[in-house]
C-alpha positions in Angstrom: -7.2 30.6 -11.8 -9.3 28.3 -9.9 -6.9 26.7 -7.1 -7.8 23.1 -5.7 -6.8 20.4 -3.5 -6.8 17.6 -6.4 -4.1 20.0 -8.1 -1.7 17.5 -6.7 -2.1 15.1 -9.1 -4.3 16.8 -11.9 -2.5 20.0 -12.4 -0.2 19.1 -16.0 2.2 22.8 -15.3 3.2 25.0 -12.7 3.7 24.6 -8.7 1.7 22.1 -7.3 1.8 21.4 -3.2 2.0 18.1 -2.3 3.6 15.7 0.4 6.9 13.6 -0.9 4.6 10.8 -0.1 2.1 12.4 -2.4 4.7 13.3 -5.2 5.5 9.3 -5.4 1.7 9.3 -6.1 2.1 11.5 -8.9 5.5 10.0 -10.2 4.3 7.2 -12.9 1.0 9.3 -13.8 3.6 11.8 -14.3 5.6 9.4 -16.8 2.5 8.5 -18.3 1.7 12.0 -19.5 5.1 12.1 -21.3 4.8 8.6 -22.6 1.6 9.8 -23.8 3.4 13.1 -25.3 5.9 10.8 -27.2 3.1 8.9 -28.6 3.3 5.9 -26.3 0.6 3.9 -25.1 1.7 2.5 -21.4 0.4 2.2 -18.4 2.3 1.5 -15.0 1.7 -1.3 -12.5 2.8 -0.3 -8.5 2.6 -2.9 -6.1 4.5 -3.6 -3.3 3.7 -5.0 1.0 1.4 -2.7 3.1 4.1 -2.5 5.8 6.4 -0.4 3.8 8.6 2.0 5.8 7.3 4.5 3.3 4.5 6.2 5.9 0.9 5.4 4.5 2.3 5.9 0.2 -0.3 2.8 0.0 -2.9 4.4 1.2 -1.9 7.7 -0.7 -3.1 5.3 -3.5 -5.8 4.3 -2.9 -7.0 8.1 -2.0 -5.7 8.6 -5.4 -7.1 5.9 -7.3 -9.7 8.5 -9.4 -6.4 10.0 -10.9 -4.3 6.7 -11.3 -7.4 5.2 -13.4 -7.3 8.3 -15.5 -3.1 7.6 -16.4 -3.5 3.7 -17.1 -1.6 3.6 -12.8 -2.8 0.5 -11.3 -2.1 0.0 -7.4 -2.1 -3.2 -6.5 -1.0 -4.4 -3.0 1.1 -7.5 -2.7 0.7 -10.1 0.8 4.5 -9.7 1.0 7.6 -8.3 -0.6 7.8 -11.3 -2.6 4.9 -11.6 -3.7 4.8 -7.4 -5.3 7.9 -7.8 -7.0 7.1 -10.8 -8.7 3.9 -9.1 -9.7 6.2 -6.0 -11.1 8.6 -8.9 -12.7 5.5 -10.2 -14.4 4.2 -7.0 -16.1 8.1 -6.3 -17.9 7.2 -9.2 -19.3 4.0 -8.2 -21.3 6.6 -8.1 -24.7 5.9 -11.9 -24.7 1.8 -12.4 -25.1 0.9 -11.0 -28.3 -2.4 -9.5 -27.4 -0.6 -7.0 -25.2 -2.9 -3.9 -25.9 0.1 -1.5 -23.8 4.0 -1.0 -25.6 5.3 -1.3 -22.1 4.9 -1.3 -18.6 6.4 1.4 -15.9 7.3 -0.7 -12.8 7.3 0.1 -9.2 8.1 -1.6 -6.5 8.0 -1.0 -2.1 8.8 -2.4 0.4 11.3 -2.8 3.6 15.0 -4.4 4.1 14.0 -7.7 5.0 12.0 -7.6 2.0 14.7 -7.1 0.2 17.0 -9.3 1.1 14.1 -12.4 0.1 12.7 -11.0 -2.7 16.4 -11.1 -4.5 15.4 -13.7 -6.6 13.6 -11.9 -8.4 15.3 -9.1 -8.8 18.2 -11.3 -9.7 16.4 -11.6 -12.7 14.2 -9.5 -13.0 17.5 -7.5 -15.8 17.9 -10.9 -17.8 14.5 -10.3 -20.1 14.5 -8.8 -23.8 14.0 -5.3 -23.6 10.3 -4.2 -24.1 8.8 -2.2 -27.1 8.7 0.6 -25.6 10.1 1.4 -22.0 10.0 -0.1 -18.9 11.4 0.3 -15.9 11.6 -1.2 -12.4 12.5 1.4 -9.5 12.9 -0.1 -6.4 11.7 2.4 -3.3 14.1 4.4 -0.9 13.6 1.9 2.0 15.0 -1.1 -0.6 18.6 0.7 -0.8 18.6 2.1 3.0 21.5 -0.6 4.8 20.8 -2.4 7.4 20.8 -0.1 10.8 23.9 -2.2 12.8 23.2 -3.9 15.9 24.2 -3.0 19.0 26.0 -5.5 20.8 24.3 -7.5 24.0 27.3 -6.5 26.3 26.8 -2.8 25.4 23.1 -2.4 26.5 24.3 -4.3 29.9 25.6 -2.2 33.6 28.7 -2.9 34.6 28.5 -5.4 37.2 29.8 -2.8 40.1 26.3 -0.5 39.5 24.2 -3.6 39.4 
């Protein structure tokens, strides 16, 4: 059996070797495979701010485009976290479109802490929508749930007057 670097995205069984970021790229493809096995016609939208601290997630998504396309996974980077979250929110309203060609959309969003604060309105209202015909979801990245680091007070960084 031949082993290929593409196995990280194309293998449907067995072991694969990949980085954590590549695992995040593989995640929506795996969900689409699971949905297809259950007879669901779903898609996925990944959007977020390219300045996120997720260490090149956007770059890996771009590199994996041919694999994502095969699984109806769309990567649409946002100009900022607000627009990215709003795009994902819109994807969750698929059931409101009478001409929808999919049963549901898995929505994946990523960003950094300040973007989470600004995008709060989208997050607040997203769960208020009625359930779509099929499974849909919203995945905030680990970077969105990390608490902000405590700030040092200005006095803790200054030297005592006797040592100046």
